[in-house]
C-alpha positions, 0 to 999 in steps of 0.5 A: 318547852317546859320540863315534864314534871315527875309524878309521885306514886303513893301505895296503899300501905303508905297511907294512914289507917284513917285515910284508907278507911275513908277511901273504903267507904266509897267502895262496893263491899265486894271491892272492899273484900278484894282489898282485904287480900292485899296485906294483913294491915289492909285486911284489918282496916277492910274488916272495920265494923263501920264498913259492914254494919249496913249492906245493900245487895239490891238485885245482886247475886250474892254468895252465902260466904259473903254474908258469913263474912259480913256476920263476922264483921258485925253486919246488922242491917242487910238488904237483899231486895230483888237479889238472889242468894246461893250456896247457903242451903246447908249453912248453920251459922247464926246471923245476928241481924236486926234488919233484913230486907229480902222482898222479891220481884212481883213475878209468878210463883214457880218462876226460876229463882222465885223466893230463893233468897231466903234459902239458908238465911231466914232459918239462921236469924233469931233476933230480927227487929225488922223483916220485909218479904214482899212478893214471897210465897210463904210455906209453913216452915217460913212462917215458923222461922219468922216466928222464931224472931217473934220476941224481938220483931217490931216491923213485919212486911208481908205485902203481896205475899201468898201462903202456900200452907195446907188448908187445915193448918193455915189459921193455926199457923198464922195464929201461932205466928202473931202470938209469938210476935209480942213486940210488933208495932208495925204490920203490912199484910196488904194484898196477901192471899192464901190461894183459897178465897173462901178461907181468907176470912179465917186468916184475918180473924186469926190476925185480929184476935192475936195481934199484939195490943202494942201494934201502932201501924197496920196495913190490911189494904187490898184484901176484899175478904176483910170485913167489919167484924175483923176490923172491930175485933182488931181495934177493940183489942189494939186501941193504940193504933196510929196508922190504919190502911183499910183501902180496897176492902169490904168494910162499911160504916160499922168499921168507922163507928168502931174506929170513932169509939175505940181509936179516938185518942190515938189514930193519926192517919186513916185510909178507907179509899174505895170501900163501901163508906161514903163521905157523910158516914165519915163524919163520925170521925169528928170524935177522933181528935188526933186524926191528921190524915184521911184518905177517902177516894171514891169512884164518883163523878164529882170527887171535888164536892165530896172533898170540900164537904169533908174539909168543911166538916172535918177541919 
């Protein structure tokens, strides 16, 4: 019987710094945080900025002190999608984040935990470049806190969000927000609601007349109160748009005519599915030499015929 070989054990402190750092890249940030309690040397390695630069707490329950630790170690990209943040209501520590994702589950407002993720968080961010808050209920103070990031904000995603703002202040609040977002290049305001159907038209007017001309990608889909006049006001001011989603809205041929006139040198992708526009009216888009992608699904019996017609006339 062969002699049993002796096993050798290597402790963490016996490994070179670069090996430990490589090992830490395979660990969850909470595990890295625990490793930092082993010794001063291990703590120094666990605090390396490369480990904390991009953090994802998807569906997690995150104590605010962990975010403060992340800030201390140079975190710039933070995802709290479908997560819950707690014990941060009174924090005043500035967060130098560039990217913040804190979309919520698509649940009913008032559900326990709904929209809690940005308590004590958004108010401490002042230099965001990208912000995602899908399925959130936004109050006046939330819009104001987004606006504080206006000078640096480039991408804003408020898809499927509701505005819990008293009616007299809704338009004024939205207008002020987009006047502050001077560097915005991408906006998603699809399927968003004020909760007051009769006044949503004014919200879209506030967006159309105040969105920066620097904007390149705009998604206003799933908003039935979006009309031709809003689209016309928008693209006459913002004539560098490359991607435009107007599906499931109330636009007609008038919007197509305006697009063909004002976006003929920039538009690359357009979605007008399930609107009042038929395939023959889309022929105006022949003047848009940059157009590469066109979505135009219809509730018709023979969509194949319409597709072939468009392919032939919009090569």
